[in-house]
Gaussian input, Z-matrix of N, CA and C with variables (Angstrom, degrees):
# hf/3-21g

backbone

0 1
 N
 C     1     B1
 C     2     B2     1     A1
 N     3     B3     2     A2     1     D1
 C     4     B4     3     A3     2     D2
 C     5     B5     4     A4     3     D3
 N     6     B6     5     A5     4     D4
 C     7     B7     6     A6     5     D5
 C     8     B8     7     A7     6     D6
 N     9     B9     8     A8     7     D7
 C    10    B10     9     A9     8     D8
 C    11    B11    10    A10     9     D9
 N    12    B12    11    A11    10    D10
 C    13    B13    12    A12    11    D11
 C    14    B14    13    A13    12    D12
 N    15    B15    14    A14    13    D13
 C    16    B16    15    A15    14    D14
 C    17    B17    16    A16    15    D15
 N    18    B18    17    A17    16    D16
 C    19    B19    18    A18    17    D17
 C    20    B20    19    A19    18    D18
 N    21    B21    20    A20    19    D19
 C    22    B22    21    A21    20    D20
 C    23    B23    22    A22    21    D21
 N    24    B24    23    A23    22    D22
 C    25    B25    24    A24    23    D23
 C    26    B26    25    A25    24    D24
 N    27    B27    26    A26    25    D25
 C    28    B28    27    A27    26    D26
 C    29    B29    28    A28    27    D27
 N    30    B30    29    A29    28    D28
 C    31    B31    30    A30    29    D29
 C    32    B32    31    A31    30    D30
 N    33    B33    32    A32    31    D31
 C    34    B34    33    A33    32    D32
 C    35    B35    34    A34    33    D33
 N    36    B36    35    A35    34    D34
 C    37    B37    36    A36    35    D35
 C    38    B38    37    A37    36    D36
 N    39    B39    38    A38    37    D37
 C    40    B40    39    A39    38    D38
 C    41    B41    40    A40    39    D39
 N    42    B42    41    A41    40    D40
 C    43    B43    42    A42    41    D41
 C    44    B44    43    A43    42    D42
 N    45    B45    44    A44    43    D43
 C    46    B46    45    A45    44    D44
 C    47    B47    46    A46    45    D45
 N    48    B48    47    A47    46    D46
 C    49    B49    48    A48    47    D47
 C    50    B50    49    A49    48    D48
 N    51    B51    50    A50    49    D49
 C    52    B52    51    A51    50    D50
 C    53    B53    52    A52    51    D51
 N    54    B54    53    A53    52    D52
 C    55    B55    54    A54    53    D53
 C    56    B56    55    A55    54    D54
 N    57    B57    56    A56    55    D55
 C    58    B58    57    A57    56    D56
 C    59    B59    58    A58    57    D57
 N    60    B60    59    A59    58    D58
 C    61    B61    60    A60    59    D59
 C    62    B62    61    A61    60    D60
 N    63    B63    62    A62    61    D61
 C    64    B64    63    A63    62    D62
 C    65    B65    64    A64    63    D63
 N    66    B66    65    A65    64    D64
 C    67    B67    66    A66    65    D65
 C    68    B68    67    A67    66    D66
 N    69    B69    68    A68    67    D67
 C    70    B70    69    A69    68    D68
 C    71    B71    70    A70    69    D69
 N    72    B72    71    A71    70    D70
 C    73    B73    72    A72    71    D71
 C    74    B74    73    A73    72    D72
 N    75    B75    74    A74    73    D73
 C    76    B76    75    A75    74    D74
 C    77    B77    76    A76    75    D75
 N    78    B78    77    A77    76    D76
 C    79    B79    78    A78    77    D77
 C    80    B80    79    A79    78    D78
 N    81    B81    80    A80    79    D79
 C    82    B82    81    A81    80    D80
 C    83    B83    82    A82    81    D81
 N    84    B84    83    A83    82    D82
 C    85    B85    84    A84    83    D83
 C    86    B86    85    A85    84    D84
 N    87    B87    86    A86    85    D85
 C    88    B88    87    A87    86    D86
 C    89    B89    88    A88    87    D87
 N    90    B90    89    A89    88    D88
 C    91    B91    90    A90    89    D89
 C    92    B92    91    A91    90    D90
 N    93    B93    92    A92    91    D91
 C    94    B94    93    A93    92    D92
 C    95    B95    94    A94    93    D93
 N    96    B96    95    A95    94    D94
 C    97    B97    96    A96    95    D95
 C    98    B98    97    A97    96    D96
 N    99    B99    98    A98    97    D97
 C   100   B100    99    A99    98    D98
 C   101   B101   100   A100    99    D99
 N   102   B102   101   A101   100   D100
 C   103   B103   102   A102   101   D101
 C   104   B104   103   A103   102   D102
 N   105   B105   104   A104   103   D103
 C   106   B106   105   A105   104   D104
 C   107   B107   106   A106   105   D105
 N   108   B108   107   A107   106   D106
 C   109   B109   108   A108   107   D107
 C   110   B110   109   A109   108   D108
 N   111   B111   110   A110   109   D109
 C   112   B112   111   A111   110   D110
 C   113   B113   112   A112   111   D111
 N   114   B114   113   A113   112   D112
 C   115   B115   114   A114   113   D113
 C   116   B116   115   A115   114   D114
 N   117   B117   116   A116   115   D115
 C   118   B118   117   A117   116   D116
 C   119   B119   118   A118   117   D117
 N   120   B120   119   A119   118   D118
 C   121   B121   120   A120   119   D119
 C   122   B122   121   A121   120   D120
 N   123   B123   122   A122   121   D121
 C   124   B124   123   A123   122   D122
 C   125   B125   124   A124   123   D123
 N   126   B126   125   A125   124   D124
 C   127   B127   126   A126   125   D125
 C   128   B128   127   A127   126   D126
 N   129   B129   128   A128   127   D127
 C   130   B130   129   A129   128   D128
 C   131   B131   130   A130   129   D129
 N   132   B132   131   A131   130   D130
 C   133   B133   132   A132   131   D131
 C   134   B134   133   A133   132   D132
 N   135   B135   134   A134   133   D133
 C   136   B136   135   A135   134   D134
 C   137   B137   136   A136   135   D135
 N   138   B138   137   A137   136   D136
 C   139   B139   138   A138   137   D137
 C   140   B140   139   A139   138   D138
 N   141   B141   140   A140   139   D139
 C   142   B142   141   A141   140   D140
 C   143   B143   142   A142   141   D141
 N   144   B144   143   A143   142   D142
 C   145   B145   144   A144   143   D143
 C   146   B146   145   A145   144   D144
 N   147   B147   146   A146   145   D145
 C   148   B148   147   A147   146   D146
 C   149   B149   148   A148   147   D147
 N   150   B150   149   A149   148   D148
 C   151   B151   150   A150   149   D149
 C   152   B152   151   A151   150   D150
 N   153   B153   152   A152   151   D151
 C   154   B154   153   A153   152   D152
 C   155   B155   154   A154   153   D153
 N   156   B156   155   A155   154   D154
 C   157   B157   156   A156   155   D155
 C   158   B158   157   A157   156   D156
 N   159   B159   158   A158   157   D157
 C   160   B160   159   A159   158   D158
 C   161   B161   160   A160   159   D159
 N   162   B162   161   A161   160   D160
 C   163   B163   162   A162   161   D161
 C   164   B164   163   A163   162   D162
 N   165   B165   164   A164   163   D163
 C   166   B166   165   A165   164   D164
 C   167   B167   166   A166   165   D165
 N   168   B168   167   A167   166   D166
 C   169   B169   168   A168   167   D167
 C   170   B170   169   A169   168   D168
 N   171   B171   170   A170   169   D169
 C   172   B172   171   A171   170   D170
 C   173   B173   172   A172   171   D171
 N   174   B174   173   A173   172   D172
 C   175   B175   174   A174   173   D173
 C   176   B176   175   A175   174   D174
 N   177   B177   176   A176   175   D175
 C   178   B178   177   A177   176   D176
 C   179   B179   178   A178   177   D177
 N   180   B180   179   A179   178   D178
 C   181   B181   180   A180   179   D179
 C   182   B182   181   A181   180   D180
 N   183   B183   182   A182   181   D181
 C   184   B184   183   A183   182   D182
 C   185   B185   184   A184   183   D183
 N   186   B186   185   A185   184   D184
 C   187   B187   186   A186   185   D185
 C   188   B188   187   A187   186   D186
 N   189   B189   188   A188   187   D187
 C   190   B190   189   A189   188   D188
 C   191   B191   190   A190   189   D189
 N   192   B192   191   A191   190   D190
 C   193   B193   192   A192   191   D191
 C   194   B194   193   A193   192   D192
 N   195   B195   194   A194   193   D193
 C   196   B196   195   A195   194   D194
 C   197   B197   196   A196   195   D195
 N   198   B198   197   A197   196   D196
 C   199   B199   198   A198   197   D197
 C   200   B200   199   A199   198   D198
 N   201   B201   200   A200   199   D199
 C   202   B202   201   A201   200   D200
 C   203   B203   202   A202   201   D201
 N   204   B204   203   A203   202   D202
 C   205   B205   204   A204   203   D203
 C   206   B206   205   A205   204   D204
 N   207   B207   206   A206   205   D205
 C   208   B208   207   A207   206   D206
 C   209   B209   208   A208   207   D207
 N   210   B210   209   A209   208   D208
 C   211   B211   210   A210   209   D209
 C   212   B212   211   A211   210   D210
 N   213   B213   212   A212   211   D211
 C   214   B214   213   A213   212   D212
 C   215   B215   214   A214   213   D213
 N   216   B216   215   A215   214   D214
 C   217   B217   216   A216   215   D215
 C   218   B218   217   A217   216   D216
 N   219   B219   218   A218   217   D217
 C   220   B220   219   A219   218   D218
 C   221   B221   220   A220   219   D219
 N   222   B222   221   A221   220   D220
 C   223   B223   222   A222   221   D221
 C   224   B224   223   A223   222   D222

   B1=1.4538
   B2=1.5550
   B3=1.2721
   B4=1.4601
   B5=1.5498
   B6=1.2931
   B7=1.4784
   B8=1.4997
   B9=1.3023
   B10=1.4682
   B11=1.5350
   B12=1.3054
   B13=1.4511
   B14=1.5412
   B15=1.3313
   B16=1.4411
   B17=1.5531
   B18=1.3003
   B19=1.4796
   B20=1.4836
   B21=1.3297
   B22=1.4510
   B23=1.5574
   B24=1.2964
   B25=1.4536
   B26=1.5139
   B27=1.3574
   B28=1.4646
   B29=1.5459
   B30=1.3340
   B31=1.4569
   B32=1.5120
   B33=1.3337
   B34=1.4435
   B35=1.5574
   B36=1.2994
   B37=1.4732
   B38=1.5309
   B39=1.3144
   B40=1.4347
   B41=1.5174
   B42=1.3725
   B43=1.4853
   B44=1.5185
   B45=1.3328
   B46=1.4591
   B47=1.5320
   B48=1.3251
   B49=1.4816
   B50=1.5289
   B51=1.3757
   B52=1.4717
   B53=1.5217
   B54=1.3480
   B55=1.4768
   B56=1.5339
   B57=1.2975
   B58=1.5011
   B59=1.4910
   B60=1.3467
   B61=1.4630
   B62=1.5252
   B63=1.3314
   B64=1.4918
   B65=1.5138
   B66=1.3431
   B67=1.4533
   B68=1.4827
   B69=1.3533
   B70=1.4370
   B71=1.5022
   B72=1.3407
   B73=1.4423
   B74=1.5400
   B75=1.3234
   B76=1.4504
   B77=1.5167
   B78=1.3151
   B79=1.4284
   B80=1.5715
   B81=1.3174
   B82=1.4642
   B83=1.5351
   B84=1.2881
   B85=1.4229
   B86=1.5504
   B87=1.3231
   B88=1.4762
   B89=1.5381
   B90=1.3215
   B91=1.4211
   B92=1.5255
   B93=1.3844
   B94=1.4792
   B95=1.5446
   B96=1.2649
   B97=1.4940
   B98=1.5310
   B99=1.3145
   B100=1.4377
   B101=1.5175
   B102=1.3174
   B103=1.4806
   B104=1.5059
   B105=1.3383
   B106=1.4354
   B107=1.5541
   B108=1.3025
   B109=1.4730
   B110=1.5211
   B111=1.3483
   B112=1.4655
   B113=1.5799
   B114=1.3381
   B115=1.4582
   B116=1.5197
   B117=1.3317
   B118=1.4705
   B119=1.5170
   B120=1.3367
   B121=1.4746
   B122=1.5272
   B123=1.3172
   B124=1.4825
   B125=1.5762
   B126=1.2950
   B127=1.4834
   B128=1.5237
   B129=1.3887
   B130=1.4393
   B131=1.5577
   B132=1.2842
   B133=1.4818
   B134=1.5255
   B135=1.2833
   B136=1.4660
   B137=1.5724
   B138=1.3359
   B139=1.4399
   B140=1.5268
   B141=1.2914
   B142=1.4613
   B143=1.5212
   B144=1.3104
   B145=1.5211
   B146=1.5240
   B147=1.2897
   B148=1.4930
   B149=1.5362
   B150=1.2815
   B151=1.4913
   B152=1.5278
   B153=1.3709
   B154=1.4677
   B155=1.5437
   B156=1.2872
   B157=1.4456
   B158=1.5657
   B159=1.3373
   B160=1.5043
   B161=1.5159
   B162=1.3451
   B163=1.5074
   B164=1.5417
   B165=1.3108
   B166=1.4369
   B167=1.5194
   B168=1.2942
   B169=1.4500
   B170=1.5314
   B171=1.2932
   B172=1.4433
   B173=1.5379
   B174=1.3535
   B175=1.4652
   B176=1.5477
   B177=1.3154
   B178=1.4433
   B179=1.5349
   B180=1.3022
   B181=1.4810
   B182=1.5417
   B183=1.3298
   B184=1.4749
   B185=1.5295
   B186=1.3007
   B187=1.5209
   B188=1.5436
   B189=1.3147
   B190=1.4261
   B191=1.5260
   B192=1.2938
   B193=1.4460
   B194=1.5537
   B195=1.3725
   B196=1.4778
   B197=1.5212
   B198=1.3429
   B199=1.4515
   B200=1.4969
   B201=1.2974
   B202=1.4567
   B203=1.5368
   B204=1.2938
   B205=1.4869
   B206=1.5269
   B207=1.2985
   B208=1.4588
   B209=1.5339
   B210=1.3174
   B211=1.4582
   B212=1.5212
   B213=1.3135
   B214=1.5063
   B215=1.5188
   B216=1.3019
   B217=1.4765
   B218=1.5615
   B219=1.2944
   B220=1.4623
   B221=1.5538
   B222=1.2888
   B223=1.4970
   B224=1.4785
   A1=107.53
   A2=113.76
   A3=118.26
   A4=107.00
   A5=115.35
   A6=119.28
   A7=111.21
   A8=116.96
   A9=124.31
   A10=106.48
   A11=115.43
   A12=121.15
   A13=111.76
   A14=117.42
   A15=119.74
   A16=111.05
   A17=118.53
   A18=120.11
   A19=111.90
   A20=117.24
   A21=121.79
   A22=107.93
   A23=115.02
   A24=123.09
   A25=114.20
   A26=115.71
   A27=118.85
   A28=113.86
   A29=118.06
   A30=122.38
   A31=109.90
   A32=116.11
   A33=121.44
   A34=109.52
   A35=115.32
   A36=118.16
   A37=114.84
   A38=118.00
   A39=120.81
   A40=113.44
   A41=116.42
   A42=119.77
   A43=113.18
   A44=115.68
   A45=119.51
   A46=112.18
   A47=114.63
   A48=120.42
   A49=106.58
   A50=118.85
   A51=120.80
   A52=114.75
   A53=117.50
   A54=120.16
   A55=109.37
   A56=117.86
   A57=121.78
   A58=112.09
   A59=116.34
   A60=121.89
   A61=110.48
   A62=115.91
   A63=118.16
   A64=113.32
   A65=118.16
   A66=118.97
   A67=112.82
   A68=116.34
   A69=120.26
   A70=113.24
   A71=118.89
   A72=123.30
   A73=109.89
   A74=117.47
   A75=121.45
   A76=111.23
   A77=118.10
   A78=120.54
   A79=112.77
   A80=114.47
   A81=119.41
   A82=112.17
   A83=116.14
   A84=120.62
   A85=109.92
   A86=114.16
   A87=117.72
   A88=113.71
   A89=115.87
   A90=123.66
   A91=115.34
   A92=116.25
   A93=119.45
   A94=113.60
   A95=117.79
   A96=122.85
   A97=111.97
   A98=116.17
   A99=124.45
   A100=108.16
   A101=115.38
   A102=121.10
   A103=111.77
   A104=117.73
   A105=122.48
   A106=109.73
   A107=117.32
   A108=117.67
   A109=111.50
   A110=116.19
   A111=119.44
   A112=109.18
   A113=117.64
   A114=119.78
   A115=110.42
   A116=117.38
   A117=120.20
   A118=111.23
   A119=115.89
   A120=121.39
   A121=109.16
   A122=115.55
   A123=122.93
   A124=109.53
   A125=116.53
   A126=122.55
   A127=112.37
   A128=115.29
   A129=119.63
   A130=113.87
   A131=115.58
   A132=120.43
   A133=111.81
   A134=117.62
   A135=123.97
   A136=104.13
   A137=114.20
   A138=120.09
   A139=113.22
   A140=114.94
   A141=117.89
   A142=111.91
   A143=117.34
   A144=121.35
   A145=109.08
   A146=118.83
   A147=120.35
   A148=109.16
   A149=117.98
   A150=121.55
   A151=111.39
   A152=114.90
   A153=120.21
   A154=110.06
   A155=117.11
   A156=122.13
   A157=109.25
   A158=113.95
   A159=118.42
   A160=110.40
   A161=115.79
   A162=119.23
   A163=112.47
   A164=117.94
   A165=119.66
   A166=116.45
   A167=117.61
   A168=120.72
   A169=112.18
   A170=118.45
   A171=124.41
   A172=110.76
   A173=117.11
   A174=117.29
   A175=112.16
   A176=118.97
   A177=120.68
   A178=111.13
   A179=114.83
   A180=119.59
   A181=108.78
   A182=117.77
   A183=121.21
   A184=113.66
   A185=116.68
   A186=121.24
   A187=108.54
   A188=117.25
   A189=122.27
   A190=109.52
   A191=117.31
   A192=122.34
   A193=110.39
   A194=116.16
   A195=121.69
   A196=109.40
   A197=119.07
   A198=119.73
   A199=113.18
   A200=118.75
   A201=121.31
   A202=115.78
   A203=114.60
   A204=118.26
   A205=107.72
   A206=118.31
   A207=119.99
   A208=110.27
   A209=119.43
   A210=120.16
   A211=112.97
   A212=116.93
   A213=120.01
   A214=111.56
   A215=117.36
   A216=121.62
   A217=108.26
   A218=117.19
   A219=118.35
   A220=111.97
   A221=114.24
   A222=120.25
   A223=110.86
   D1=141.76
   D2=175.78
   D3=-91.18
   D4=117.75
   D5=-176.97
   D6=-84.66
   D7=149.26
   D8=176.64
   D9=-73.71
   D10=135.72
   D11=175.69
   D12=-60.43
   D13=-32.25
   D14=-177.89
   D15=-73.61
   D16=-20.79
   D17=172.83
   D18=-71.98
   D19=-33.42
   D20=-179.76
   D21=-121.53
   D22=65.67
   D23=-171.96
   D24=-68.02
   D25=-19.52
   D26=-173.28
   D27=-99.96
   D28=3.70
   D29=-179.18
   D30=-136.11
   D31=169.56
   D32=170.06
   D33=-84.58
   D34=107.86
   D35=-174.46
   D36=-57.60
   D37=-26.94
   D38=-179.26
   D39=-66.38
   D40=-19.65
   D41=179.60
   D42=-99.13
   D43=3.71
   D44=-178.11
   D45=-78.43
   D46=123.93
   D47=175.78
   D48=-102.77
   D49=110.29
   D50=-177.73
   D51=-61.66
   D52=-21.09
   D53=-179.04
   D54=-87.00
   D55=-45.30
   D56=179.89
   D57=-69.52
   D58=-32.89
   D59=-175.85
   D60=-111.78
   D61=38.33
   D62=-173.63
   D63=-59.43
   D64=-41.10
   D65=-179.83
   D66=-59.48
   D67=-46.50
   D68=179.14
   D69=-64.58
   D70=-40.69
   D71=177.88
   D72=-63.25
   D73=-47.86
   D74=-179.53
   D75=-61.35
   D76=-45.04
   D77=179.64
   D78=-58.28
   D79=-46.37
   D80=178.38
   D81=-62.26
   D82=-43.35
   D83=-177.37
   D84=-67.24
   D85=-44.59
   D86=177.31
   D87=-55.74
   D88=-43.73
   D89=-176.73
   D90=-80.26
   D91=-39.02
   D92=-170.46
   D93=-129.91
   D94=3.06
   D95=-171.94
   D96=-70.08
   D97=149.45
   D98=170.95
   D99=-88.14
   D100=169.40
   D101=-177.68
   D102=-49.73
   D103=-50.81
   D104=-176.66
   D105=-61.65
   D106=-39.12
   D107=-178.66
   D108=-71.21
   D109=-36.75
   D110=178.24
   D111=-66.23
   D112=-39.65
   D113=177.26
   D114=-62.92
   D115=-43.88
   D116=177.00
   D117=-58.37
   D118=-47.00
   D119=-179.98
   D120=-56.09
   D121=-51.34
   D122=-174.74
   D123=-58.65
   D124=-37.39
   D125=-178.25
   D126=-80.50
   D127=-31.65
   D128=-173.26
   D129=-86.33
   D130=-35.93
   D131=-173.09
   D132=-104.23
   D133=151.58
   D134=177.84
   D135=-67.49
   D136=137.62
   D137=-178.64
   D138=-65.01
   D139=-30.60
   D140=176.95
   D141=-68.76
   D142=-34.63
   D143=174.63
   D144=-64.73
   D145=-42.91
   D146=178.56
   D147=-64.02
   D148=-42.61
   D149=177.98
   D150=-60.21
   D151=-45.05
   D152=-178.93
   D153=-62.41
   D154=-42.27
   D155=-178.02
   D156=-67.97
   D157=-39.07
   D158=176.51
   D159=-58.95
   D160=-38.67
   D161=-175.72
   D162=-81.62
   D163=-26.45
   D164=-171.25
   D165=-112.36
   D166=-11.67
   D167=-176.28
   D168=-64.81
   D169=140.10
   D170=179.67
   D171=-96.23
   D172=-5.56
   D173=-173.06
   D174=-113.19
   D175=-8.29
   D176=-178.93
   D177=-68.38
   D178=140.87
   D179=174.34
   D180=-65.64
   D181=145.75
   D182=-179.53
   D183=-54.33
   D184=-39.34
   D185=-179.37
   D186=-66.62
   D187=-41.03
   D188=179.95
   D189=-65.22
   D190=-43.82
   D191=-179.31
   D192=-61.11
   D193=-45.19
   D194=-179.53
   D195=-63.13
   D196=-47.00
   D197=179.49
   D198=-62.14
   D199=-49.78
   D200=-178.59
   D201=-70.61
   D202=-23.34
   D203=172.80
   D204=-67.89
   D205=-41.08
   D206=178.65
   D207=-70.48
   D208=-37.97
   D209=-176.65
   D210=-74.61
   D211=-23.39
   D212=-174.64
   D213=-102.08
   D214=-4.39
   D215=-179.11
   D216=-73.59
   D217=124.28
   D218=179.28
   D219=-61.62
   D220=141.66
   D221=-178.43
   D222=-85.19

């Protein structure tokens, strides 16, 4: 996926490795991602990894954490 520079405003997007920097990518997409970016994240990353990051991240906004905690909780 080609990432928007505005999603990763603090780095050079061309050097971003979505696998090596998965936590960083997931955090940014959870907080600021558009629908297409969230769909890509959901298909690309293991759902347990997304859930773990939702629970342990120190940078997620509280509203983002609350939403994604609900969405990633097993039914």
